[in-house]
C-alpha positions in Angstrom: -4.3 1.0 -26.6 -5.9 0.6 -23.1 -4.5 -2.4 -21.1 -6.9 -4.4 -18.9 -6.2 -4.9 -15.3 -5.2 -8.7 -15.0 -8.1 -10.9 -14.3 -6.6 -12.2 -10.9 -6.3 -8.5 -9.9 -9.9 -8.0 -10.9 -11.1 -11.1 -8.9 -9.1 -9.9 -6.0 -10.6 -6.3 -6.1 -14.1 -7.8 -6.5 -13.7 -10.0 -3.5 -12.0 -7.1 -1.6 -15.0 -4.7 -2.4 -17.7 -7.4 -1.6 -17.4 -6.4 2.2 -18.5 -3.0 1.6 -20.9 -1.5 4.1 -23.5 1.2 3.6 -23.2 4.7 5.2 -26.3 3.9 7.4 -24.5 1.0 9.2 -20.9 2.2 9.0 -18.7 1.3 11.9 -15.0 2.1 11.4 -12.7 -0.9 12.0 -9.3 -0.9 13.7 -6.5 -0.5 11.3 -4.2 -3.6 11.6 -1.2 -4.3 9.5 -1.6 -6.7 6.5 -0.6 -10.4 6.2 -1.7 -11.2 9.8 1.1 -9.2 11.3 0.4 -7.4 14.6 1.6 -4.1 15.8 4.5 -4.5 18.2 5.6 -8.0 16.8 9.2 -8.7 17.1 11.6 -9.0 14.1 12.0 -12.7 15.0 8.2 -13.2 14.7 7.9 -11.3 11.4 10.9 -13.3 10.0 9.0 -16.5 10.8 5.9 -15.4 9.0 8.0 -14.3 5.9 9.7 -17.7 5.9 6.4 -19.5 6.2 5.0 -17.6 3.3 8.0 -18.6 1.3 8.8 -14.9 0.7 12.3 -13.6 1.1 13.9 -10.5 2.7 15.9 -8.9 -0.2 17.4 -6.0 1.7 18.0 -5.1 5.4 18.9 -1.6 6.1 18.5 1.3 8.6 16.3 4.2 7.6 15.9 7.2 9.9 17.2 5.0 12.8 14.7 2.2 12.2 15.5 -1.3 11.0 13.9 -1.7 7.6 13.4 -4.9 5.6 12.4 -5.1 1.9 10.4 -8.3 1.3 9.5 -9.8 -2.1 7.4 -12.9 -2.8 4.4 -12.2 -0.6 1.4 -13.4 -2.5 -1.0 -10.6 -3.3 -2.0 -9.5 -6.9 0.1 -6.6 -8.4 2.3 -6.5 -5.1 5.8 -5.7 -6.1 7.4 -5.5 -2.6 6.6 -4.9 1.1 8.8 -2.7 3.2 8.7 -3.4 7.0 9.7 -0.9 9.5 10.7 -1.7 13.1 10.9 0.9 15.9 13.6 1.4 18.6 12.4 -1.6 20.5 12.8 -3.8 17.3 9.0 -4.3 17.0 6.8 -3.6 13.9 5.6 0.0 13.6 5.0 0.3 9.9 4.3 -1.7 6.7 4.4 -0.3 3.2 3.0 -2.2 0.3 4.2 -1.1 -3.2 1.9 -2.2 -6.2 3.5 -1.9 -9.6 2.8 -3.7 -13.0 5.0 -2.9 -16.0 2.1 -3.7 -18.4 -0.4 -1.3 -16.7 -1.1 2.0 -18.4 -2.3 5.1 -16.5 -5.9 3.9 -16.7 -5.1 0.6 -15.1 -3.2 2.4 -12.2 -6.3 4.8 -11.8 -8.6 1.9 -11.7 -6.5 0.0 -9.0 -6.2 3.3 -6.9 -10.0 4.0 -7.1 -10.9 0.4 -6.2 -8.5 0.5 -3.3 -9.9 3.9 -2.1 -13.5 2.8 -2.2 -12.6 -0.4 -0.3 -10.8 1.7 2.4 -13.7 4.1 2.6 -16.1 1.3 3.2 -14.0 0.0 6.1 -12.7 3.2 7.6 -15.0 6.0 6.4 -14.2 9.1 4.4 -10.4 9.9 4.0 -8.5 13.0 4.6 -7.0 14.1 1.2 -3.2 14.5 1.6 -2.4 15.4 -2.0 -3.8 16.0 -5.4 -1.1 17.5 -7.3 0.4 17.4 -10.8 3.4 19.6 -11.5 6.8 19.7 -13.3 9.9 19.2 -11.3 12.5 20.2 -13.8 12.0 18.2 -16.8 10.0 15.5 -15.0 6.2 15.7 -14.7 5.3 14.5 -11.2 1.8 13.3 -10.1 0.9 12.6 -6.6 -2.6 11.7 -5.1 -2.8 10.7 -1.5 -5.4 9.8 1.1 -5.2 8.9 4.8 -7.5 7.2 7.2 -6.8 7.7 11.0 -7.8 5.7 13.9 -6.9 6.3 17.5 -3.8 4.1 17.4 -3.0 3.6 13.7 -3.5 4.9 10.3 -3.3 3.9 6.6 -2.3 6.0 3.6 -3.0 5.3 0.0 -0.6 7.1 -2.4 -0.3 7.2 -6.2 3.0 8.5 -7.5 3.9 9.0 -11.2 7.0 10.6 -12.7 7.3 11.0 -16.4 10.1 12.4 -18.6 9.4 12.0 -22.3 8.7 8.2 -22.8 10.2 7.2 -19.5 7.4 6.6 -17.0 7.5 5.3 -13.4 4.2 4.6 -11.5 3.3 3.0 -8.2 0.5 2.8 -5.9 1.4 2.2 -2.2 -0.3 1.5 1.1 1.3 2.7 4.3 0.0 1.1 7.5 1.4 2.9 10.5 1.0 2.1 14.2 0.5 5.3 16.5 
């Protein structure tokens, strides 16, 4: 049975795609982080925005020498969590958004991925294909599809990842906004 993408997500994606431009008048836009964040914002400024949004930092850790916050409760359809990375100056350098819905089947994930890719293409032009791979890793079948859009001072990657062992399935779509 094919599950439908929830109607709120469908409305979100419709609104998201409404701003599409044609190839004749395409002008790439600067890639900024989501939620009104700005590259180089301090941890204190990000904490203020998170609190105002009534979201919560559920984990603070250090990953590869960078302070990393996992945030839940930011309002966006299908968003499971956001992971915020701060550089050595304790300022914003990366935002990762992870989209997951337990009721989605593979078709719903593909629809979400394709809608996001089309929207990003409309804003930033054709992507660089990073990966299009499906292969076994031991007894797990892994699928990775990835795209990147690069501007002078920032980039965004759109990644689909799936791992399946028998009836156990994990799937996610993530957007990685990066400064530099």
